C-alpha positions in Angstrom: 0.0 0.0 0.0 1.2 3.5 -0.9 3.1 5.4 1.9 1.9 8.9 2.5 4.1 11.7 3.8 2.2 13.1 6.8 2.5 15.8 9.4 0.8 15.9 12.8 0.3 19.5 13.9 0.8 20.1 17.6 0.8 23.0 20.0 4.4 24.1 20.6 5.8 22.0 23.4 3.8 18.8 22.7 5.9 17.6 19.7 7.9 14.9 21.6 4.8 13.6 23.3 3.0 13.2 20.0 6.1 11.5 18.5 5.9 8.9 21.3 2.2 8.5 20.6 2.9 7.9 16.9 5.6 5.3 17.8 2.8 3.3 19.5 0.6 3.5 16.4 3.1 1.8 14.1 4.0 4.6 11.7 7.3 5.1 10.0 10.0 7.7 9.6 9.0 9.8 12.7 10.8 13.1 12.9 10.1 15.8 15.4 9.8 19.3 13.9 8.8 22.7 15.2 5.1 22.7 15.7 4.6 19.1 14.8 5.9 15.7 13.8 6.6 14.3 10.4 5.9 10.7 9.7 5.0 8.2 7.0 2.0 5.8 7.0 -0.6 4.2 4.7 -4.1 5.3 4.2 -5.2 2.7 6.8 -2.6 4.1 9.2 -3.9 7.6 8.6 -7.4 6.5 9.7 -5.9 4.9 12.8 -3.8 7.9 13.7 -6.7 10.3 13.4 -8.9 8.1 15.6 -6.4 7.5 18.3 -4.0 10.4 18.7 -4.8 12.3 21.9 -2.3 15.2 21.9 -2.2 16.4 18.2 -4.2 19.3 16.8 -4.7 17.9 13.3 -3.1 15.6 10.8 -2.0 16.7 7.3 -0.9 14.8 4.2 2.1 16.5 2.4 1.0 16.2 -1.2 3.9 18.1 -2.9 7.0 20.1 -2.2 8.8 22.1 -5.0 10.7 25.3 -5.8 8.8 28.0 -7.5 9.6 31.6 -8.5 6.3 32.8 -10.1 2.6 32.5 -9.8 2.2 30.8 -13.2 4.9 28.2 -12.2 3.1 27.7 -8.9 -0.2 27.1 -10.8 1.3 24.6 -13.2 3.1 22.6 -10.5 0.1 22.6 -8.2 -2.1 21.3 -11.1 0.1 18.2 -11.4 -1.0 17.0 -7.9 -3.5 14.1 -8.0 -6.3 16.2 -6.7 -8.8 13.7 -8.2 -8.0 11.4 -5.2 -9.1 14.0 -2.6 -11.4 16.5 -4.2 -14.8 16.3 -5.9 -16.4 18.7 -8.3 -18.7 20.0 -5.6 -16.0 20.3 -2.9 -15.9 23.7 -1.2 -12.2 24.5 -1.0 -10.6 26.4 1.8 -7.1 27.2 0.6 -4.9 28.9 3.2 -1.4 30.2 2.5 1.5 31.5 4.6 4.5 33.1 3.0 8.0 33.8 4.4 11.2 34.8 2.7 9.9 34.3 -0.8 9.2 36.5 -3.9 5.6 35.2 -3.7 4.6 37.2 -0.6 1.0 37.9 -1.5 -0.9 35.2 0.3 -4.2 36.0 -1.5 -2.5 35.4 -5.0 -0.9 32.2 -3.7 -4.3 30.9 -2.5 -5.9 31.9 -5.8 -3.2 30.2 -7.9 -3.6 26.9 -6.0 -7.4 27.1 -6.0 -7.5 27.6 -9.8 -5.1 24.7 -10.2 -7.4 22.4 -8.4 -10.6 23.7 -10.0 -9.0 23.5 -13.5 -7.8 19.9 -12.9 -9.2 17.6 -15.5 -11.5 14.8 -14.5 -12.3 15.8 -10.9 -15.0 13.2 -10.0 -18.5 13.8 -8.9 -19.2 13.2 -5.2 -19.4 9.5 -4.4 -22.1 10.4 -1.8 -25.4 11.0 -3.6 -27.3 14.2 -2.8 -24.6 15.2 -0.4 -24.3 18.8 0.8 -21.3 20.9 -0.3 -18.2 19.2 1.1 -15.6 21.3 2.9 -11.9 20.7 2.5 -8.9 22.7 3.8 -5.7 22.8 1.8 -2.6 24.4 3.3 0.1 26.1 1.3 3.4 27.2 2.8 5.9 29.3 0.9 9.3 29.4 2.6 12.5 30.7 0.8 10.8 30.0 -2.6 10.0 26.4 -1.5 6.4 25.6 -1.7 4.8 22.8 0.3 1.1 21.9 -0.3 -0.8 19.8 2.3 -4.3 18.6 2.6 -6.1 18.5 6.0 -7.4 15.0 7.0 -8.9 15.9 10.4 -11.4 18.7 9.7 -12.3 20.3 13.0 -9.4 20.3 15.5 -8.8 17.0 17.1 -8.9 18.6 20.6 -12.6 19.2 20.1 -13.7 15.8 21.4 -17.4 16.7 21.6 -17.9 16.1 25.3 -17.1 19.6 26.7 -20.4 21.3 26.2 -19.9 23.5 29.3 -16.6 25.3 30.2 -15.4 28.2 32.3 -13.0 30.9 31.4 -9.9 30.0 29.4 -10.4 26.2 29.5 -7.4 24.0 29.0 -7.4 22.2 25.6 -8.1 18.5 25.8 -4.8 17.8 23.9 -2.8 19.7 26.6 -4.6 17.8 29.4 -3.8 14.5 27.7 -0.3 15.5 27.0 0.4 16.5 30.7 -1.0 13.1 31.9 1.3 11.3 29.4 4.3 13.4 30.4 3.6 12.7 34.1 3.3 9.0 33.4 0.0 8.6 35.3 -1.1 5.0 35.5 -4.7 3.9 35.8 -4.0 1.9 39.0 -2.9 4.9 41.0 -5.1 7.6 42.5 -5.5 10.8 40.6 -6.3 14.0 42.6 -7.6 17.0 40.6 -8.3 20.1 42.8 -9.5 23.2 41.0 -10.8 20.8 38.3 -12.7 23.5 36.3 -14.7 21.9 33.5 -13.3 18.5 34.3 -11.0 18.1 31.2 -8.2 16.3 33.1 -10.7 13.9 34.7 -12.3 13.0 31.4 -9.1 12.6 29.5 -7.6 10.4 32.3 -10.7 8.2 32.3 -10.6 7.9 28.5 -6.9 7.0 28.5 -7.4 4.4 31.3 -10.2 2.8 29.4 -8.4 2.9 26.0 -11.2 5.0 24.6 -10.1 6.4 21.2 -10.3 10.2 21.3 -11.7 10.5 17.7 -14.6 8.0 17.8 -17.1 10.9 17.5 -15.1 13.0 15.1 -16.3 13.8 11.6 -13.4 13.4 9.3 -13.3 15.0 5.8 -11.4 12.0 4.3 -14.7 10.0 4.5 -15.8 12.1 1.4 -12.6 11.7 -0.6 -12.9 9.8 -3.9 -10.1 7.5 -2.8 -11.8 6.7 0.5 -12.3 2.9 1.1 -15.3 2.5 3.4 -14.7 -1.2 4.2 -11.2 -0.4 5.4 -12.4 2.5 7.5 -15.1 0.4 9.1 -12.6 -2.3 10.0 -10.2 0.2 11.6 -13.0 2.0 13.4 -14.5 -1.2 14.8 -11.0 -2.2 16.1 -10.6 1.2 17.8 -14.1 0.9 19.3 -13.5 -2.6 20.6 -10.4 -1.5 22.5 -12.6 0.5 24.9 -13.2 -1.1 28.3 -14.8 -0.2 31.6 -12.2 0.1 34.4 -12.4 0.9 38.1 -10.6 4.2 38.8 -9.6 6.4 41.7 -10.1 9.8 40.0 -11.1 12.6 42.5 -12.1 16.0 41.0 -13.0 18.9 43.1 -13.7 22.6 42.9 -15.0 25.3 45.3 -17.4 26.7 42.7 -20.6 24.6 42.7 -21.7 25.9 39.3 -18.4 25.0 37.7 -18.4 21.5 39.3 -21.9 20.9 38.0 -20.6 21.7 34.5 -17.7 19.3 35.0 -20.2 16.5 36.0 -22.3 17.2 32.9 -19.2 17.0 30.7 -18.1 13.7 32.3 -21.6 12.3 31.8 -21.5 13.4 28.1 -18.2 11.6 27.7 -19.6 8.5 29.2 -17.3 8.5 32.3 -19.4 10.2 34.9 -19.6 7.1 37.1 -15.8 6.6 37.1 -15.0 10.0 38.6 -15.6 11.2 42.2 -16.7 14.8 42.1 -16.9 17.0 45.3 -17.3 20.6 46.2 -14.1 21.4 48.1 -11.8 24.3 49.1 -8.3 23.5 47.9 -6.9 24.7 51.2 -8.7 21.8 52.9 -7.5 19.2 50.4 -6.2 15.9 51.8 -5.5 12.4 50.5 -8.9 10.8 49.8 -10.2 8.2 52.3 -9.6 4.6 51.1 -6.7 5.2 48.8 -4.2 2.4 49.4 -1.1 4.3 48.2 0.0 7.8 47.2 -0.8 8.9 43.6 -0.6 11.9 41.4 -2.0 15.4 42.0 -2.5 17.6 38.9 -3.4 21.2 39.6 -4.2 24.0 37.2 -4.7 27.1 39.5 -6.5 30.1 38.1 -4.2 32.8 36.7 -4.3 35.6 34.1 -7.8 36.5 33.0 -9.4 33.8 35.2 -8.6 35.5 38.5 -8.6 38.9 40.1 -6.7 38.9 43.4 -3.5 37.5 45.0 -2.2 34.9 42.5 1.1 34.6 44.5 -0.9 33.7 47.6 -2.6 30.8 45.8 0.7 29.3 44.8 2.2 29.9 48.3 -0.7 28.1 49.9 -0.5 25.2 47.5 3.2 24.7 48.2 2.6 24.7 51.9 -0.3 22.3 51.5 1.6 19.8 49.4 4.5 19.9 51.8 2.4 19.4 54.9 -0.2 16.8 53.7 1.0 14.9 50.6 4.2 13.1 51.5 5.0 10.5 48.9 2.6 11.9 46.3 3.8 13.1 42.9 2.6 16.6 42.1 2.2 18.4 38.8 1.3 22.1 38.8 0.8 24.5 35.9 2.4 27.9 36.5 2.3 31.1 34.3 5.7 32.5 35.2 8.8 32.3 37.4 7.3 34.3 40.2 4.5 31.7 40.7 7.1 28.9 40.6 9.1 30.7 43.3 6.0 31.1 45.4 5.4 27.3 45.5 8.7 27.0 47.4 9.2 23.4 46.4 12.1 21.8 44.4 11.2 21.1 40.8 12.1 17.6 39.5 11.0 18.0 35.9 9.5 20.7 33.8 7.7 21.1 30.5 6.8 24.2 28.6 3.7 24.5 26.4 2.2 27.3 24.4 -1.5 27.8 25.4 -3.7 30.7 24.5 -0.8 32.4 22.7 1.3 32.4 25.9 3.9 30.0 27.3 3.0 28.1 30.5 5.2 25.9 32.5 4.3 22.5 33.8 6.3 21.5 36.9 6.6 18.1 38.5 7.4 18.6 42.1 
């Protein structure tokens, strides 16, 4: 089966974590890059990756890469791509260009040249789906030092939008970041997971899905299902295999928040995700946090305190109190805390064993394991 050159787009900081995910999904030629991971796989592998990756934003196929110095040359070379494999006559194209260090700096003209190349391609097929609505397909064009790379998006809506988070508070953490932090912290399903200040419950749901081997993309609507080259029998086989991996497991996940309204939202999100019965929710002040009754051994605490636009008040005081609480009440526990800056890290007053830096909401945040 033909190997495809692919690129998993990630938030900055998650590249190495996604590379490890891809290793477990049996793809080839994995190479970490800025903002993502290059790899090769078959079309079947592409289905599997889209269904089961937890920490990537989207997956692209790199269709072509070539040098070009003019818009007519760009048009002619883009037209040689086998668009008939991916695009139908009634496909609504969304061509997006970025240009850096090239003579072709006008992104609008780059987008128009590639759009015209696709539209003027001979023998674009009719949609294989009868009476279908207009299909939407994103195509990404990058011009860098006169090298043009053209990619097609295989994921559609961002992969972090799992579909369960119908209720959220201010500046919610992306699902991909929550899953990435749990991977990085090496949380295991047989150890207690304590989630104070749980907000909309993203960490709790992602942990429950990970523990139960629930594929993150089972409810996702992928554009490749409308491609002319799409093989439905293969897709159904791979989807059924991913679905069959899901199992119910007993977990010790304890999510709490002082705000009753926010906690209610978290409970609704967990119920929508099908894991409401696997998570213990409680209204609780973080300053009164203690190891849950009945836990046989220490586990992992993951804490994402409010900062920035989510809080008005003494941010330093929150981190100071957390540091004192961890030191006094959680001997033997592993602790992961998200901090916005060095000042908050200093306020914790605890030695840092490991650190990870991730870009979230346009700003760098630091994840510390204490």
